[in-house]
N, C-alpha and C positions, 0 to 999 in steps of 0.2 A: 504494500500500498503507500509506503513513502517514497517508494521510488516515479511508484504512478502519479502521486501527489504534486514530487517535483516536475513531474514532465507537462502536468495541467498548468502550473505557476509558470513555468518555460515558453509555452502557449500561450496563456492569457495574455504575457507580457508583450510576447512580441508580435502576435498575432490579431490582439484584440485593444492593445494601447490601456492595459489592466494593471496597475501597479501590483507588485505583492506583496508590498505592505497594508495594501486596503482590505486584506479578507484573511479568513483561516478556512482550509477546509479540514475536515478532523476525520474524515474516512470519505466516502465515495458516496452516501447519503444526501447530506445536505441538511438532514437533522442535528440534533443535536446542540454543540456548543460550536457548531457552523455559523459563523460570521463574515459580512459583506458590509462596507460603508455604501451609502446611498450612492457617494460619487463612484463606485467599483460598478456595481448594477444598472445603473444609469450610461456609464461610459458603454457598457458590454451592448447595453439595448439600441444605444445608438451608431455604435461600430456595424451592429446588427440589418438595420437599414439601408447600407451601402451595397451588402454582399448578393450574389446571385439567389444566393437560398434564402433570403430573405420571407419571400411569399410563401415558402412552405413551412417555415419558423412561426410566421405572422398566424396563418391557416391553422398551426397545432395550437395556438394559445388557447383558454376556455375565452368562453364571450360572455359578455354581463348579461347576466337573466336570458341567456340562452342554453349553453352547455356545460360541461364541464365543471369545476368546482364552482362555478360561480352564475350555477342555472336556478339553485334557490335565493341568490339576491335580486331581489324585487321587490324590496321597502321605500326605496326612492321612486318608485313608479305614482306611489300618491300623490306625490306634488307634480302637478300636470307639468310645468316649467321643467324638471328634471325627464320626464319619463321617456322622452327623445334620445336619451344616452344609451336604452336597451340594445344592445346588438352595435356598438360603437366604441365600445372599452375590451379590448382583446389585451389578459394579462392572465400571470402565472401569480397563484397564490404559493404561501410558503404556511407552515401554523409548526410552531413547538410550544407544548402544553407540558407544565413537569408538574408533581406531586411534592408536597413539603407537608412537614406537620401542622402547618397552618391552613393547609388545604389545595386546593389547584391554582394554578398562575398560569396564564396565556404567557410564557415568557418572550414572545414574539409570533406577530402575524404579518406577513409583507402581503404585498400587493405589487405586482410591477409587471409595464407595458407600455403598452400604446393607447392613446386616446385619438379614435379620430371626430373632431370638435363639430359643432354646430356648426361654425363658421368657415368650416372645410381646412384646417389646420388640423396637423398631426401630431400629438405630444408625446413625447415619452416620460414617464413616471412611475415616481415608486413612493408607497405608502407603506409606512412600517410603523406597526402600534407594539410597546412590551410592557410586559409586568403589568398585566390586568387579572386582578384577582377575579377567579371564577368559581362558582357553587354550582352550575349545569352545562349542559351542552348547549342551552339557549341562550347564556352569558356569551360563550363562544361565538354564536350562531349573528348574536347582535353585533358582532364586532366586524364579522363580514358584513352586516347592513350596513354599518355606521361607512366603511371603507366604500361598499358600493355608491351613497349618496354622497360622497367625498368624488368619488371620479365623476359620478353626474354633474356636480357640481362643474368639475374642472370642464365638462363636455360642453356644458352649458357656457358658460362664463369665457371662452376662448376661443 
């Protein structure tokens, strides 16, 4: 694993412009204590837009209120000024929930990708929520709903 992670670091720095000091990969899963700065993630997403493989990458991302891990994110639709964002946000989610003696904690919930805005721009974005105490799955779902609403606001206002 050590050699594979070192090769990945070299690849990300040389081919995507993501500095080695802006992320920590622990194993290949992307979970646990794996971290990346917002600038590392957005740099990667920006770089992807110029690649021949971008259309396939873009189409593989979950779509807000349509499919994948974003299919159930529909709360923003209750606001008529935001409802048009459905199908306009293509983004990957990442969730890390941890248990402790004091209960469950959303250590990190990330949403990053692209928003095709109402005005016709394409935004690269990342939203990250950290250290949210949760008592049930509904609390985790609410974090997703909140990120969906913020994404819809970005769709509407840009």
